[in-house]
N, C-alpha and C positions, 0 to 999 in steps of 0.2 A: 056349285052346290051351296056354299055358305058365303054370304056377303057381310062385310064389316063396314059400317058407316061411322066415321069419326066426326066429332064436333068439339067445340070449346076453345080452339086455338085463337090467337090474336096477338095484339100488341099490349104490353104491360110494362110499367116502370120497374126498375130495380127495387127489390124488397116487396113487390106486389105478389098477388096470388092469381092462379088460374086453375080451372078444373076441366080436364079432358074427359070425354065420354066416348065409348066405342060399343055399338050395339050390333050383335050378330043376328042374322036372320037367314031363312032358307031351309034347306034340308039338314036339320040339326038332330043328330041322334044322341050325342053326348058332347060335353065340353070338358076337357082336362085343364091344363094350365092356360092362363091368360097373361099377357105381358105387354109392356110398352118399350119400344126402342126409339132411338133418335139418331139423326144423321145430319151432318153439315157437309157442304161441298168439299170434295177432296179428301174426306175421311170415311172410314168404314162405319157402317151402322153399328151402334152399340146398345147393349141391353141396359135399360134404365131401371126397370122393376118388373117383378113377376109374382103371380099369386096362384097357388094351386086351388083345386076345388075345395079341399078341406079348410083352406084359408091361410096356409103357410106362405110367407112372403120372403123375398130377398131383394136387395137394392144395390145399385152401384154405389161405391164409396162416395162419389162426388155428390150424390143427392140424398144420402142417408141423413135422416133427421129433418129434412125439408119436404120431401115428397112422401105421399102415402098412396099406395095402390089398394083398391078394394073392388069387390064384385057383387053383383046382384044376380044370383043364379036364376031366379024367377023371370028376370028380364033379359037374360043372356047378355049382360052388359058389364063392362069393366071400366073403372074410373081411375084417373090419376089426379090427385089433389096436389098441386104444386104451390108451395109457400116459400117465402123469402127468396124469390127468384133473382138470379144473377144474370148478367149479360152472357156469360158462358153457357147458360142454359138455352140460348137461342139455337134453334134447330127445327127440322121437320120431324114431327113425332108420329110414329107408326104403331098401331096396335097389332098384336099377333095373338091368334087364338088356335089352340090345338083342339080340333073338332073332328075326330075320326069317325067314319061310318062303321056300321057293324062289321066285325071280323078284322078290323084294322086297329092297331095300337096308337098310331099317331097320324095326323094330317093337319098341317099348319096353313092358316090363311092370314093374309095381310090386309090391313086397312089402307085407304087411299093416301093417308098422310095428312097432317094438319100443321100449319106453320105456327110456331111460337117465337115471338120476337120480344126480347127484354132489352129495353133501351130508354134513355131519358129523352 
């Protein structure tokens, strides 16, 4: 019903910046929370940042002060601005969107994932 397309990943040096984008399309009735997760091999997927429709945000302690999540409701898009990147930020980043159809409270969709590599 809803498709999420991610972009913006790539290779960056420590201390550099990168901006990820995730655009939702398809049968969209409404979108509640939007979020970014990341995962490395052998570890669980972890929440990086989330933003509600009114604009409230929360961040993992490891990225607080360095990453900024934002959204453009008119474009059904969520962004993750990543500054002061560290090697430990290297992971596959996935966006997640809560986009329930009528009469449903929640329904989550995942992006395809985009690789972020922080290395010299």
